[in-house]
TIDREN-491864 format. One line per field, with one value per atom (N, C-alpha, C): residue in one letter; y, z, x. Coordinates in nm, 3 decimals. Each point is the difference from the previous one (the first is absolute). Example, Ala and Ser with C-alpha at 12.3 -4.5 7.8 and 13.67 -1.06 7.14 Angstrom:
2
resn	c(a|a|a|s|s|s)
c2	c(-0.569|0.119|0.120|0.105|0.119|0.109)
c3	c(0.780|0.000|0.000|-0.072|0.006|0.073)
c1	c(1.319|-0.089|0.090|-0.035|0.082|-0.077)
This chain:
280
resn	c(x|x|x|x|x|x|x|x|x|x|x|x|x|x|x|x|x|x|x|x|x|x|x|x|x|x|x|x|x|x|x|x|x|x|x|x|x|x|x|x|x|x|x|x|x|x|x|x|x|x|x|x|x|x|x|x|x|x|x|x|x|x|x|x|x|x|x|x|x|x|x|x|x|x|x|x|x|x|x|x|x|x|x|x|x|x|x|x|x|x|x|x|x|x|x|x|x|x|x|x|x|x|x|x|x|x|x|x|x|x|x|x|x|x|x|x|x|x|x|x|x|x|x|x|x|x|x|x|x|x|x|x|x|x|x|x|x|x|x|x|x|x|x|x|x|x|x|x|x|x|x|x|x|x|x|x|x|x|x|x|x|x|x|x|x|x|x|x|x|x|x|x|x|x|x|x|x|x|x|x|x|x|x|x|x|x|x|x|x|x|x|x|x|x|x|x|x|x|x|x|x|x|x|x|x|x|x|x|x|x|x|x|x|x|x|x|x|x|x|x|x|x|x|x|x|x|x|x|x|x|x|x|x|x|x|x|x|x|x|x|x|x|x|x|x|x|x|x|x|x|x|x|x|x|x|x|x|x|x|x|x|x|x|x|x|x|x|x|x|x|x|x|x|x|x|x|x|x|x|x|x|x|x|x|x|x|x|x|x|x|x|x|x|x|x|x|x|x|x|x|x|x|x|x|x|x|x|x|x|x|x|x|x|x|x|x|x|x|x|x|x|x|x|x|x|x|x|x|x|x|x|x|x|x|x|x|x|x|x|x|x|x|x|x|x|x|x|x|x|x|x|x|x|x|x|x|x|x|x|x|x|x|x|x|x|x|x|x|x|x|x|x|x|x|x|x|x|x|x|x|x|x|x|x|x|x|x|x|x|x|x|x|x|x|x|x|x|x|x|x|x|x|x|x|x|x|x|x|x|x|x|x|x|x|x|x|x|x|x|x|x|x|x|x|x|x|x|x|x|x|x|x|x|x|x|x|x|x|x|x|x|x|x|x|x|x|x|x|x|x|x|x|x|x|x|x|x|x|x|x|x|x|x|x|x|x|x|x|x|x|x|x|x|x|x|x|x|x|x|x|x|x|x|x|x|x|x|x|x|x|x|x|x|x|x|x|x|x|x|x|x|x|x|x|x|x|x|x|x|x|x|x|x|x|x|x|x|x|x|x|x|x|x|x|x|x|x|x|x|x|x|x|x|x|x|x|x|x|x|x|x|x|x|x|x|x|x|x|x|x|x|x|x|x|x|x|x|x|x|x|x|x|x|x|x|x|x|x|x|x|x|x|x|x|x|x|x|x|x|x|x|x|x|x|x|x|x|x|x|x|x|x|x|x|x|x|x|x|x|x|x|x|x|x|x|x|x|x|x|x|x|x|x|x|x|x|x|x|x|x|x|x|x|x|x|x|x|x|x|x|x|x|x|x|x|x|x|x|x|x|x|x|x|x|x|x|x|x|x|x|x|x|x|x|x|x|x|x|x|x|x|x|x|x|x|x|x|x|x|x|x|x|x|x|x|x|x|x|x|x|x|x|x|x|x|x|x|x|x|x|x|x|x|x|x|x|x|x|x|x|x|x|x|x|x|x|x|x|x|x|x|x|x|x|x|x|x|x|x|x|x|x|x|x|x|x|x|x|x|x|x|x|x|x|x|x|x|x|x|x|x|x|x|x|x|x|x|x|x|x|x|x|x|x|x|x|x|x|x|x|x|x|x|x|x|x|x|x|x|x|x|x|x|x|x|x|x|x|x|x|x|x|x|x|x|x|x|x|x|x|x|x|x|x|x|x|x|x|x|x|x|x|x|x|x|x|x|x|x|x|x|x|x|x|x|x|x|x|x|x|x|x|x|x|x|x|x|x|x|x|x|x|x|x|x|x|x|x|x|x)
c2	c(1.117|-0.011|0.024|-0.077|0.019|0.099|0.118|0.103|-0.045|-0.077|-0.047|-0.096|-0.083|-0.086|0.083|0.103|0.086|0.068|0.043|0.062|-0.103|-0.119|-0.106|-0.032|-0.023|-0.038|0.117|0.122|0.116|0.008|-0.036|0.002|-0.106|-0.112|-0.102|0.049|0.076|0.062|0.099|0.072|0.091|-0.076|-0.123|-0.081|-0.031|-0.020|-0.019|0.127|0.116|0.127|0.019|-0.057|0.021|-0.069|-0.096|-0.066|0.088|0.035|0.081|-0.073|0.070|-0.067|-0.067|0.060|-0.057|-0.120|-0.029|-0.113|-0.126|-0.076|-0.119|-0.127|0.012|-0.119|-0.048|-0.130|-0.055|0.013|0.064|0.027|-0.109|-0.122|-0.113|-0.011|-0.019|-0.014|0.128|0.117|0.126|0.006|0.061|0.021|0.142|0.011|0.129|0.025|0.098|0.034|0.088|-0.023|0.085|0.002|0.114|0.018|-0.109|-0.081|-0.098|-0.134|-0.013|-0.127|0.009|-0.116|-0.010|-0.103|0.034|-0.092|-0.034|-0.119|-0.042|-0.001|0.055|0.000|-0.141|-0.049|-0.133|0.012|0.111|0.027|0.148|0.055|0.131|-0.019|0.110|-0.001|0.106|-0.038|0.088|0.018|0.113|0.027|0.101|0.011|0.114|0.122|0.113|0.121|0.051|0.097|0.056|0.090|-0.040|0.081|0.115|0.118|0.117|0.066|0.091|0.072|0.081|0.054|0.081|-0.085|-0.122|-0.090|-0.142|-0.023|-0.134|-0.106|0.045|-0.097|-0.070|0.057|-0.066|-0.140|-0.018|-0.129|-0.112|0.035|-0.101|-0.017|0.073|-0.005|-0.093|-0.100|-0.088|0.070|0.000|0.067|-0.091|0.029|-0.065|0.069|-0.077|0.061|-0.047|-0.108|-0.047|-0.110|-0.046|-0.103|-0.102|-0.127|-0.104|-0.031|0.013|-0.014|-0.098|-0.051|-0.078|0.047|0.011|0.037|-0.093|0.060|-0.079|-0.093|0.026|-0.080|-0.063|0.006|-0.055|-0.040|-0.043|-0.049|0.100|0.125|0.100|0.038|-0.009|0.039|0.134|0.090|0.132|0.025|0.048|0.048|0.151|0.074|0.147|0.056|0.092|0.054|0.151|0.056|0.145|0.066|0.133|0.079|0.040|0.096|0.045|0.147|0.069|0.141|0.015|-0.107|0.007|0.024|-0.019|0.022|0.145|0.094|0.141|0.030|-0.062|0.015|-0.069|-0.114|-0.071|0.090|0.075|0.093|0.104|0.053|0.105|-0.055|-0.128|-0.060|-0.002|-0.036|0.007|-0.072|-0.117|-0.077|-0.123|-0.079|-0.107|-0.098|-0.058|-0.093|-0.129|-0.053|-0.129|-0.116|-0.109|-0.123|-0.116|-0.113|-0.116|-0.049|-0.032|-0.055|-0.125|-0.004|-0.106|-0.137|-0.007|-0.129|-0.055|0.077|-0.043|0.074|-0.053|0.071|0.042|-0.075|0.035|0.120|0.051|0.110|0.137|0.009|0.130|0.062|0.133|0.076|0.065|0.016|0.067|0.105|0.095|0.109|-0.053|0.046|-0.065|0.013|0.117|0.017|-0.090|-0.005|-0.087|-0.147|-0.033|-0.139|-0.046|0.086|-0.037|-0.025|0.090|-0.015|-0.126|-0.024|-0.119|-0.127|-0.002|-0.119|-0.028|0.103|-0.017|-0.037|-0.004|-0.026|-0.144|-0.015|-0.130|-0.005|-0.122|-0.017|-0.009|0.023|0.009|0.112|0.041|0.110|-0.042|-0.124|-0.049|-0.008|0.036|0.000|-0.140|-0.103|-0.137|-0.052|0.081|-0.039|-0.015|-0.077|-0.021|0.128|0.015|0.109|-0.021|0.103|-0.011|-0.109|-0.003|-0.100|-0.142|-0.016|-0.133|-0.039|0.100|-0.029|-0.035|0.056|-0.016|-0.146|-0.091|-0.139|-0.068|0.055|-0.067|0.059|0.116|0.063|-0.082|-0.020|-0.071|0.102|0.023|0.094|-0.061|0.082|-0.053|-0.068|0.047|-0.056|-0.032|-0.082|-0.032|0.128|0.017|0.123|-0.004|0.113|0.011|0.107|0.096|0.103|0.067|0.068|0.075|0.139|0.103|0.138|0.066|0.067|0.071|0.149|0.080|0.142|0.081|0.123|0.084|0.143|0.089|0.144|0.053|0.085|0.070|-0.102|0.007|-0.102|-0.139|-0.013|-0.129|-0.048|0.093|-0.038|-0.059|0.058|-0.058|-0.138|-0.015|-0.132|-0.100|0.046|-0.087|-0.045|0.089|-0.034|-0.108|0.017|-0.102|-0.133|0.006|-0.122|-0.072|0.075|-0.063|-0.078|0.057|-0.073|-0.120|0.015|-0.111|-0.115|0.032|-0.103|-0.067|0.082|-0.055|-0.087|0.040|-0.073|-0.121|0.006|-0.101|-0.083|0.026|-0.086|-0.056|0.075|-0.047|-0.126|-0.098|-0.133|-0.079|0.051|-0.073|-0.025|0.064|-0.026|0.082|0.115|0.091|0.044|-0.067|0.014|0.105|0.127|0.106|0.123|0.020|0.119|0.126|0.097|0.118|0.101|0.063|0.125|0.112|0.117|0.107|0.133|0.071|0.138|0.084|0.097|0.090|0.144|0.081|0.139|0.085|0.099|0.093|-0.073|-0.099|-0.077|0.077|0.003|0.046|-0.107|0.036|-0.101|-0.091|-0.129|-0.098|-0.064|-0.015|-0.068|0.054|-0.060|0.044|-0.065|0.025|-0.050|-0.152|-0.066|-0.147|-0.052|0.064|-0.038|0.020|0.114|0.031|-0.102|-0.034|-0.098|-0.136|-0.041|-0.127|0.008|0.111|0.018|-0.001|0.077|0.009|-0.135|-0.084|-0.135|-0.089|0.011|-0.093|0.043|0.133|0.051|0.094|-0.053|0.088|0.063|-0.062|0.050|0.106|0.116|0.107|0.129|0.069|0.134|0.094|0.095|0.096|0.138|0.042|0.123|0.115|0.108|0.112|0.133|0.088|0.137|0.080|0.062|0.072|0.108|0.053|0.110|-0.051|-0.129|-0.060|-0.013|0.043|-0.004|-0.141|-0.083|-0.129|-0.091|-0.013|-0.086|0.047|0.120|0.052|-0.037|-0.067|-0.033|-0.150|-0.052|0.059|0.020|0.081|0.038|-0.108|-0.008|-0.082|0.067|-0.069|-0.137|-0.111|0.033|-0.108|-0.075|0.068|-0.061|0.025|-0.100|0.010|-0.047|0.040|-0.044|-0.132|-0.082|-0.120|0.041|-0.097|0.025|0.035|0.024|0.010|0.136|0.108|0.135|0.033|0.049|0.061|0.140|0.099|0.140|0.056|0.068|0.086|0.144|0.094|0.140|0.077|0.078|0.084|0.141|0.017|0.130|-0.018|0.086|0.000|0.107|-0.027|0.094|0.105|-0.048|0.093|-0.021|0.097|0.116|-0.043|0.074|-0.038|0.022|-0.109|0.014|-0.126|0.015|-0.114|-0.062|-0.132|-0.072|-0.028|0.005|-0.027|0.112|0.037|0.103|-0.028|0.097|-0.022|-0.004|-0.109|-0.021|-0.139|-0.015|-0.127|-0.116|0.017|-0.110|-0.028|0.106|-0.019|-0.071|0.025|-0.064|-0.147|-0.039|-0.134|-0.096|0.050|-0.090|-0.088|-0.115|-0.098|0.051|0.079|0.053|0.088|0.070|0.081|-0.089|-0.111|-0.096|-0.059|-0.034|-0.053|0.103|0.125|0.107|0.011|0.001|0.013|-0.122|-0.118|-0.122|0.001|0.045|0.000|0.104|0.111|0.097|-0.065|-0.081|-0.066|-0.112|-0.070|-0.115|0.043|0.122|0.051|-0.041|-0.064|-0.036|0.095|-0.056|0.081|0.064|0.130|0.071|-0.018|-0.060|-0.022|0.129|0.032|0.133|0.015|0.123|0.039|0.020|-0.003|0.052|0.146|0.049|0.140|0.100|-0.027|0.092|0.006|-0.099|-0.006|0.051|0.030|0.050|0.147|0.042|0.141|0.074)
c3	c(0.074|-0.138|-0.095|-0.105|-0.103|-0.103|-0.009|-0.091|-0.146|-0.036|-0.137|-0.036|0.096|-0.023|-0.016|0.084|-0.009|-0.137|-0.051|-0.132|-0.109|0.015|-0.100|-0.013|0.112|-0.007|-0.049|0.034|-0.052|-0.152|-0.053|-0.145|-0.067|0.067|-0.056|0.003|0.104|0.000|-0.116|-0.028|-0.115|-0.130|-0.008|-0.119|-0.014|0.113|-0.005|-0.047|0.044|-0.047|-0.150|-0.054|-0.140|-0.095|0.051|-0.082|-0.001|-0.118|-0.012|0.070|0.089|0.069|-0.095|-0.119|-0.096|-0.075|0.017|-0.066|0.080|-0.043|0.075|-0.067|-0.072|-0.045|0.111|0.004|0.101|-0.048|0.079|-0.041|0.042|0.015|0.037|-0.098|0.054|-0.081|-0.018|0.027|-0.013|0.101|-0.038|0.090|0.057|0.130|0.070|0.072|-0.046|0.072|0.119|0.110|0.119|0.065|-0.001|0.038|-0.064|0.077|-0.058|-0.029|0.028|-0.016|-0.110|-0.056|-0.099|0.047|-0.017|0.037|-0.123|0.002|-0.108|0.052|-0.081|0.038|-0.014|0.107|0.000|-0.025|0.044|-0.027|0.025|-0.074|0.034|0.101|0.068|0.093|-0.046|0.001|-0.045|0.113|-0.004|0.103|-0.053|0.067|-0.023|0.063|-0.069|0.050|0.125|0.067|0.124|-0.031|0.044|-0.019|0.099|-0.046|0.087|-0.026|0.087|-0.023|-0.129|-0.029|-0.120|-0.127|0.008|-0.115|0.045|0.032|0.045|-0.109|-0.128|-0.110|-0.002|0.068|0.004|0.060|0.090|0.065|-0.094|-0.123|-0.100|-0.107|0.013|-0.102|0.044|-0.085|0.029|-0.043|0.086|-0.028|0.038|-0.058|0.044|0.128|0.107|0.130|0.055|-0.055|0.058|-0.081|0.052|-0.067|0.103|-0.039|0.076|-0.077|0.068|-0.066|0.076|-0.071|0.067|-0.052|0.092|-0.037|-0.112|-0.106|-0.116|0.031|0.110|0.033|0.139|0.062|0.136|0.021|0.123|0.026|0.065|0.016|0.069|-0.083|0.061|-0.064|0.060|-0.087|0.042|-0.060|0.084|-0.048|0.019|-0.111|0.002|-0.043|0.080|-0.024|-0.005|-0.106|-0.019|0.068|0.008|0.048|-0.115|0.025|-0.101|0.021|-0.109|0.013|0.084|0.012|0.082|0.147|0.045|0.141|0.040|-0.092|0.033|0.017|-0.082|0.017|0.129|0.030|0.124|0.121|-0.003|0.109|0.013|-0.114|0.004|0.044|-0.031|0.045|0.153|0.064|0.146|0.075|-0.047|0.071|0.068|-0.073|0.059|0.082|-0.061|0.073|0.031|0.122|0.033|-0.039|-0.049|-0.030|0.057|0.019|0.056|-0.097|0.054|-0.082|-0.072|-0.133|-0.074|0.005|0.026|-0.008|0.137|0.106|0.136|0.097|0.027|0.083|0.136|0.056|0.131|-0.006|-0.122|-0.017|0.002|0.049|0.019|-0.130|-0.007|-0.112|-0.082|-0.129|-0.093|-0.077|-0.062|-0.072|-0.123|-0.024|-0.100|-0.143|-0.039|-0.137|-0.029|0.092|-0.017|-0.002|0.087|0.013|-0.127|-0.056|-0.125|-0.110|-0.009|-0.106|0.023|0.125|0.030|-0.037|0.034|-0.027|-0.149|-0.084|-0.145|-0.066|0.076|-0.058|-0.050|-0.127|-0.064|-0.088|-0.035|-0.093|-0.144|-0.023|-0.134|-0.004|-0.120|-0.015|0.041|-0.028|0.032|0.151|0.046|0.144|0.060|-0.085|0.051|0.007|-0.043|0.011|0.147|0.030|0.141|0.065|0.128|0.077|0.007|0.041|0.009|0.099|0.115|0.102|-0.051|-0.072|-0.055|-0.112|-0.075|-0.114|0.041|0.110|0.035|0.004|0.064|0.003|-0.136|-0.097|-0.130|-0.109|0.027|-0.100|-0.019|-0.125|-0.031|-0.005|0.114|0.007|-0.069|-0.069|-0.073|0.090|0.123|0.093|0.133|0.078|0.132|0.083|0.066|0.077|0.129|0.029|0.125|0.093|-0.051|0.085|-0.074|0.077|-0.057|0.062|-0.083|0.046|-0.070|0.078|-0.052|0.022|-0.105|0.011|-0.075|0.047|-0.066|0.045|-0.082|0.028|0.004|0.102|0.009|0.014|-0.087|0.002|-0.012|-0.083|-0.013|0.128|0.088|0.131|0.087|-0.006|0.075|-0.053|-0.133|-0.059|0.036|0.004|0.039|0.145|0.086|0.141|0.012|-0.072|0.002|-0.056|-0.110|-0.062|0.091|0.070|0.087|0.112|0.061|0.106|-0.058|-0.115|-0.064|-0.028|-0.055|-0.027|0.130|0.102|0.127|0.068|-0.011|0.071|-0.077|-0.133|-0.079|-0.093|-0.005|-0.084|0.075|0.096|0.070|0.080|-0.008|0.061|-0.071|-0.115|-0.079|-0.138|-0.102|-0.137|-0.042|0.063|-0.043|0.126|0.032|0.132|0.002|-0.032|-0.001|0.071|0.128|0.071|-0.072|-0.019|-0.078|0.080|-0.068|0.045|-0.073|0.062|-0.057|0.003|-0.113|-0.009|-0.056|0.078|-0.051|0.005|-0.092|-0.016|-0.003|0.091|0.003|0.024|0.088|0.023|0.086|-0.041|0.093|0.105|0.107|0.096|-0.070|0.028|-0.075|0.082|0.132|0.082|0.142|0.079|0.139|0.090|0.131|0.093|0.002|-0.018|-0.001|-0.124|-0.113|-0.122|0.020|0.056|0.019|0.093|0.108|0.093|-0.068|-0.080|-0.072|-0.101|-0.073|-0.100|0.064|0.106|0.066|0.049|0.042|0.046|-0.118|-0.109|-0.112|-0.100|-0.010|-0.100|0.068|0.086|0.074|-0.086|-0.115|-0.085|-0.096|0.056|-0.076|0.015|-0.112|0.001|-0.063|0.077|-0.048|-0.007|-0.122|-0.022|-0.025|0.077|-0.011|0.010|-0.094|0.003|0.098|0.098|0.103|-0.055|-0.118|-0.058|-0.094|-0.025|-0.089|0.072|-0.066|0.061|0.007|-0.103|-0.010|0.121|0.051|0.117|0.127|-0.002|0.117|0.000|-0.105|-0.016|-0.017|0.025|0.079|0.145|0.072|0.134|0.104|0.106|0.114|0.073|0.083|0.049|-0.087|-0.105|-0.083|-0.077|-0.030|-0.078|0.068|-0.009|0.057|-0.103|0.021|-0.088|0.050|-0.095|0.037|0.042|0.049|0.050|-0.111|0.038|-0.096|-0.054|0.069|-0.055|-0.019|-0.120|-0.029|-0.052|0.079|-0.031|-0.106|-0.097|-0.090|0.024|-0.030|0.011|-0.119|-0.060|-0.114|0.046|0.131|0.056|0.083|-0.017|0.087|0.107|0.118|0.113|-0.003|-0.026|-0.004|-0.132|-0.093|0.003|-0.033|0.046|-0.030|-0.147|-0.069|-0.141|-0.046|-0.105|-0.065|-0.099|-0.006|-0.100|-0.125|0.016|-0.108|0.002|-0.114|-0.008|0.099|0.083|0.101|-0.064|-0.068|-0.074|0.038|0.016|0.048|-0.089|-0.131|-0.091|0.002|0.001|-0.002|0.126|0.113|0.125|0.005|-0.092|0.006|-0.106|-0.117|-0.112|0.034|-0.062|0.031|-0.039|-0.106|-0.038|0.110|0.075|0.113|0.112|0.025|0.101|-0.042|-0.128|-0.048|0.013|-0.027|0.015|0.145|0.095|0.141|0.048|-0.043|0.040|-0.056|-0.126|-0.060|0.066|0.048|0.076|0.125|0.068|0.121|-0.030|-0.113|-0.033|-0.036|-0.050|-0.027|-0.132|-0.086|-0.132|-0.106|-0.113|-0.108|0.047|-0.021|0.039|-0.112|0.034|-0.099|-0.020|-0.124|-0.028|0.044|0.038|0.020|-0.135|0.000|-0.117|-0.015|-0.120|-0.018|0.068|-0.002|0.060|0.152|0.060|0.146|0.051|-0.091|0.039|0.036|0.094|0.041|-0.073)
c1	c(-1.664|-0.043|0.118|0.007|0.101|-0.055|0.061|-0.049|0.004|0.102|0.010|-0.113|-0.040|-0.115|-0.127|-0.016|-0.117|-0.008|0.114|0.005|-0.031|0.056|-0.022|-0.148|-0.069|-0.141|-0.086|0.038|-0.074|0.013|0.117|0.017|-0.087|-0.023|-0.090|-0.144|-0.037|-0.133|-0.010|0.109|0.001|-0.025|0.050|-0.025|-0.149|-0.069|-0.145|-0.070|0.051|-0.054|0.022|0.108|0.033|-0.097|-0.077|-0.101|-0.124|-0.047|-0.122|-0.114|-0.073|-0.111|-0.099|-0.019|-0.095|0.057|0.128|0.064|-0.028|-0.100|-0.040|0.051|0.112|0.071|0.091|0.025|0.088|0.144|0.084|0.138|0.097|-0.050|0.084|0.116|0.120|0.121|0.078|-0.061|0.073|0.113|0.111|0.113|-0.006|0.021|-0.009|0.133|0.080|0.123|-0.030|0.071|-0.010|0.137|0.066|0.141|0.087|0.068|0.092|-0.066|-0.130|-0.068|-0.106|-0.032|-0.107|-0.101|-0.127|-0.108|-0.082|-0.058|-0.089|-0.144|-0.091|-0.142|-0.054|-0.061|-0.061|-0.150|-0.059|-0.141|-0.028|-0.092|-0.055|-0.113|-0.036|-0.113|-0.100|-0.127|-0.107|-0.102|-0.071|-0.101|-0.099|-0.113|-0.088|0.065|-0.006|0.065|-0.072|0.063|-0.054|-0.119|-0.118|-0.120|0.001|-0.040|-0.013|-0.134|-0.041|-0.124|0.007|0.118|0.017|-0.008|0.057|0.001|-0.038|-0.126|-0.041|0.015|-0.002|0.010|0.135|0.101|0.131|-0.009|-0.094|-0.014|-0.040|-0.043|-0.037|0.108|0.110|0.105|0.112|0.032|0.113|0.128|0.099|0.126|0.116|0.115|0.124|0.045|0.024|0.031|0.134|0.057|0.126|0.065|0.113|0.079|0.048|0.001|0.068|0.129|0.113|0.130|0.088|0.102|0.104|0.136|0.095|0.136|0.048|0.054|0.042|0.117|0.071|0.117|-0.006|-0.117|-0.015|-0.145|-0.031|-0.134|-0.093|0.044|-0.081|-0.122|-0.118|-0.125|-0.045|-0.047|-0.047|-0.137|-0.091|-0.130|-0.001|-0.009|0.006|-0.134|-0.053|-0.135|0.006|-0.054|0.003|-0.119|0.006|-0.113|-0.090|-0.088|-0.095|-0.030|-0.034|-0.038|-0.125|-0.079|-0.121|0.026|0.125|0.031|-0.026|0.022|-0.021|-0.148|-0.084|-0.144|-0.046|0.061|-0.032|0.026|0.109|0.031|-0.110|-0.046|-0.102|-0.134|-0.029|-0.126|-0.008|0.111|0.014|-0.112|-0.040|-0.103|0.061|0.077|0.080|-0.083|-0.103|-0.086|0.076|-0.012|0.062|-0.090|0.061|-0.071|0.081|-0.064|0.070|0.107|0.116|0.108|-0.052|0.005|-0.070|0.066|0.129|0.069|0.037|-0.029|0.032|-0.092|-0.118|-0.097|0.053|0.095|0.055|0.093|0.027|0.095|-0.067|-0.121|-0.063|-0.048|0.010|-0.054|0.110|-0.030|0.090|-0.079|0.072|-0.066|-0.072|-0.122|-0.085|0.051|0.051|0.049|0.118|0.096|0.116|-0.042|-0.096|-0.044|-0.071|-0.085|-0.068|0.102|0.098|0.099|0.084|0.038|0.080|-0.077|-0.129|-0.080|-0.013|0.022|-0.012|0.133|0.110|0.132|0.010|0.039|0.010|0.125|0.042|0.112|-0.048|-0.126|-0.058|-0.101|-0.038|-0.095|-0.139|-0.036|-0.134|-0.020|-0.119|-0.029|0.003|-0.006|0.007|0.144|0.097|0.141|0.038|0.103|0.037|0.052|-0.030|0.060|0.150|0.071|0.145|0.039|-0.067|0.032|-0.027|-0.111|-0.031|0.095|0.051|0.086|0.142|0.050|0.140|0.048|-0.074|0.050|0.001|-0.075|-0.015|0.089|0.059|0.085|0.128|0.040|0.124|0.114|0.063|0.111|0.122|0.080|0.117|0.102|0.013|0.099|-0.067|0.066|-0.051|-0.010|-0.111|-0.025|0.083|0.064|0.076|-0.055|-0.078|-0.059|-0.114|-0.086|-0.112|0.000|0.003|-0.010|-0.118|-0.084|-0.117|0.024|-0.017|0.029|-0.105|-0.024|-0.099|0.010|-0.054|0.001|-0.143|-0.028|-0.128|-0.114|-0.100|-0.105|0.062|0.103|0.067|0.063|0.038|0.053|-0.110|-0.119|-0.112|-0.035|-0.001|-0.026|0.109|0.125|0.111|-0.016|-0.048|-0.022|-0.107|-0.110|-0.106|0.052|0.072|0.051|0.097|0.086|0.099|-0.067|-0.103|-0.069|-0.074|-0.061|-0.070|0.096|0.117|0.101|0.045|0.030|0.049|-0.104|-0.127|-0.106|-0.050|0.006|-0.072|0.086|0.131|0.085|0.121|0.054|0.120|-0.034|0.089|-0.020|-0.109|-0.043|-0.101|0.059|-0.059|0.043|0.122|0.020|0.107|0.072|0.109|0.060|0.111|-0.036|0.100|-0.055|0.034|-0.047|0.046|-0.087|0.039|0.080|0.095|0.057|-0.074|-0.009|-0.082|0.075|-0.005|0.047|-0.115|-0.047|-0.103|0.050|-0.054|0.041|-0.127|-0.007|-0.115|-0.131|0.000|-0.122|-0.099|-0.127|-0.104|-0.024|-0.069|-0.044|-0.100|0.010|-0.079|-0.110|0.022|-0.100|-0.004|-0.089|-0.016|0.105|-0.011|0.102|0.003|-0.115|-0.002|0.073|-0.022|0.073|0.149|0.037|0.142|0.067|-0.068|0.056|0.022|-0.098|0.014|0.113|0.007|0.105|0.138|0.016|0.131|0.049|-0.092|0.037|0.037|-0.076|0.017|0.107|0.025|0.094|0.100|0.086|0.092|0.109|0.031|0.108|-0.056|-0.034|-0.064|0.080|0.020|0.059|-0.103|-0.049|-0.102|0.065|0.031|0.077|-0.097|0.015|-0.093|0.074|-0.027|0.049|-0.085|0.062|-0.074|-0.091|0.033|-0.077|-0.110|-0.003|-0.098|-0.134|-0.108|-0.133|-0.057|0.024|-0.067|0.026|0.124|0.021|-0.072|-0.052|-0.070|-0.149|-0.046|-0.141|-0.018|-0.123|-0.108|0.042|-0.073|0.042|-0.033|0.082|-0.038|-0.117|-0.076|0.025|-0.057|-0.077|-0.056|0.107|0.109|0.108|0.134|0.088|0.134|0.102|0.125|0.108|0.058|0.048|0.075|0.141|0.074|0.135|0.097|0.126|0.109|0.030|-0.045|0.019|0.148|0.031|0.130|-0.029|0.038|-0.031|0.093|-0.059|0.075|-0.046|0.084|-0.040|0.053|-0.090|0.039|0.036|0.018|0.038|0.125|0.099|0.117|-0.019|0.056|-0.015|0.112|0.122|0.115|0.075|-0.010|-0.090|-0.142|-0.101|-0.138|-0.033|-0.033|-0.037|-0.073|-0.080|-0.063|0.098|0.001|0.078|-0.081|-0.132|-0.095|-0.104|-0.049|-0.103|-0.112|-0.040|-0.104|-0.139|-0.026|-0.123|-0.052|-0.131|-0.056|0.042|-0.012|0.036|0.149|0.083|0.145|0.050|-0.063|0.042|-0.042|-0.090|-0.058|0.053|0.038|0.032|0.121|0.005|0.104|0.139|0.011|0.130|0.058|-0.085|0.049|0.051|-0.068|0.047|0.135|0.013|0.127|0.112|-0.032|0.099|0.047|-0.093|0.035|0.078|-0.040|0.073|0.141|0.015|0.133|0.090|-0.056|0.080|0.058|-0.081|0.046|0.099|-0.021|0.085|0.142|0.016|0.133|0.061|-0.077|0.051|-0.051|-0.041|-0.056|-0.131|-0.013|-0.122|-0.103|-0.112|-0.105|-0.080|-0.036|-0.056|-0.145|-0.033|-0.139|-0.068|-0.133|-0.071|0.036|0.024|0.041|-0.093|-0.130|-0.095|0.013|0.065|0.014|0.133|0.090|0.132|-0.009|0.084|0.004|0.111)
């Protein structure tokens, strides 16, 4: 794995986080800087938020959840998907019901909350707007496409996993002939062993980055759910001398800024800052 690429795509996910969830305007045309590169927003992505037992009404709220971008000076297309505060309530609900994968019945079962949210993802606010997979062949990208990378953090990582398989199964060799590369950060398990087997075959170019101390990648538990391939381990604890690099707090071990900090430590360049509350 190229650490600089991992940092770059995480910064684009941060750009998706920078859009207020309640901002349901389409940010097409906005410029997004990420390290030495700049990307232009081609479309925003909207979805119903993650419903939980604590806040079931979230499932009826349309929110901004991601961005479709293209490198301002090249043909690389990136789909970046953010997480949601509802992920913490989802952890506490601890039910994780499996449902049939909606876009590929042979792909087994996926977690119901993630699946509902994925099924609601559109390139417009209206529920009749095209899904991301349906929209991709019709979008007028500024430059000829040369690659597609899908990236996401937390809940967004689960959505990115579902989207990557959907793209690989339902657009490649058809209307949109670009097999996806995938970078996920702090992804929970998304589907069962049948889903994982199908995903691993269809989307081999996957990097799944997980902090060993982060709780979210440990859920939902096997055997009902399994992780996809591509694990790249991060650790916020050093052995010699034994110490935490990040405040030993559930949220601090999970947030994307902590992942960027750990990745930048390994990359050996500029150290990206932690949130002040997470610094020791």
